[in-house]
N, C-alpha and C positions, 0 to 999 in steps of 0.2 A: 254661717258658721255658728251663730248663736244657738240654733236648734241642736247642732252637733254636740256642743258642750252641755247644753241643758239636759239632754237625754242621759248623758253620762253622770253628771253631778246629781241628778235626781235619783239615780240608782244608788249612788254613794250615800246620799242623805238617808235613804231607807235603811241601808245596811248599817250605817253609823248608829242609828237609833236602836237597831237590834243588838249591837255590840254593847255589853254592859260592863265589862271588866276593863279597868285602867283609865288613865287620863285620856283626854280627847285626842291628843296627837298619837298615842299608842293605839287607840281604836281605829283612827284613820289609817295609820300605817298598816294594820291588819287587813282592813277593807281593801286598800289599794294593792297590797301584796297578794291577796287572794284573787283579785280581779286580774292581776298579771299572771299568776300561776294557772288560773282557769282559762286563760286566753281571751277573756272579755276585753282586756287591754293588750292588743297584739304588739309584737316587737315593732318598734318604730312609731308607735302611737304617741302623738304629742300630748303632753300633759298641760291642762289649762294653767294659766298663771296663778300664783299663790293667792293674790288678792281676789281674783274671780272665784276661785274655789271657796275661799273663806266667806265671801258674800253669799254665794249660792247655798252653802251648807249652814250659813248663819253661825259661824264659829270664828274665833280670833285668828287672824292671819298668822300670828306667831305659832299657833298649833299646827296649821297647815305646813308652815315652813319647817317645823321640827319633823313632821312626818315625811316630807319630801327629802330632807337631809338624811334621815335614816335609810330611806329607800335608795338614795344615791350611794351611801356608804356600803350598803349590803349588795349593791350591784343590780338592783331591780330597775333602777332608772339611771340614765346618763345625761350629761349636759353637753350639748353641741357647742361648736365654736361660736355660733351666733347667740348663745345664752339660753336657747330653748331647752326645756327638759323633756325627754321622751323615754319610752319604755326601751330598755336594753334588750338586745338579742344575744348578748354575750360575745359578739364578734367585734364590737366597736363600730359596726356599720348599722346605724339606727334608722336609716331612711326607708327601710324595706316596707314597713306597714302603713306609712302615711297615706299614700294615694288609695290603696285598697280600702282602708278604714273609712276614709272620708266618702268614697264612692258608695260603699255599703250602707253607711248610716244615712247618707243623703237620699239614696234611693228608698230606704225604709221610711224615712220621714215623709217624703213626697207621696209614696204609695198610701201611707196611713191618712194623710190629708185628703187625697183624692177619694179614697174609700169613704171617709167621713162625709165629705161634700156630696157624694153620690148616694149616701144611705146604704152602702153595701154591708153584707154580712162579713164576719171575720174570715170565713172561707174565701169569699170573693176578694177581700183585701189581700189575703195571702197570695192569691193568683196574680193580682196586680203587681205585688212586690216581686214575685218570681219572674214575671214578664220583664220588669224593669231591669232586674239583674241579668237576665238572658240577653237583653238588648245591650247592656253595658259590656257584658262578656264578648258579644259579637263584635262590638266596636273595637274593643281592645285586641281581639284576635286579628281583626282586619288591619289594625295598626302594626301588629307584630309581623303579619304577612308582608306588608309593604316594606317594613324594615329588612326582612329577610331577602326580598326581591332586590332591594338596593344593595345589600351586602353581597349577594350572589352576582350581581352585575359587575361588581368591581373586580371579581376574581379573574 
């Protein structure tokens, strides 16, 4: 999971540097709001804890907390019963993106590592990633088929 968060907060750090207007929490708010609007943070995506974001972005945790609070107030984020903060899908059901997001980014990270270790080109690395995603999709479809068979057998 460390790679999962690091890939995300690394992108935020770059965007935060590019944002020049306003206080740190205002800039972070805009960066995260844009990530949500553009779909880079899909509905259900779990947001890293405030302290972790602050450490990785090298900013004060109070600034991160202010940005998160504003995102919560404006409905971009929601807090679950267990206290975790995630991207809202507007329906109150924020679990939808978690599994897909983790699978996607985990496959991407593993494919990139494999490609680097093997000295592959960018095109070859993209092929490895596509193959991993196809494999994951196939496994998920097989699980769904088994669930359908079980449900059909009960009728």
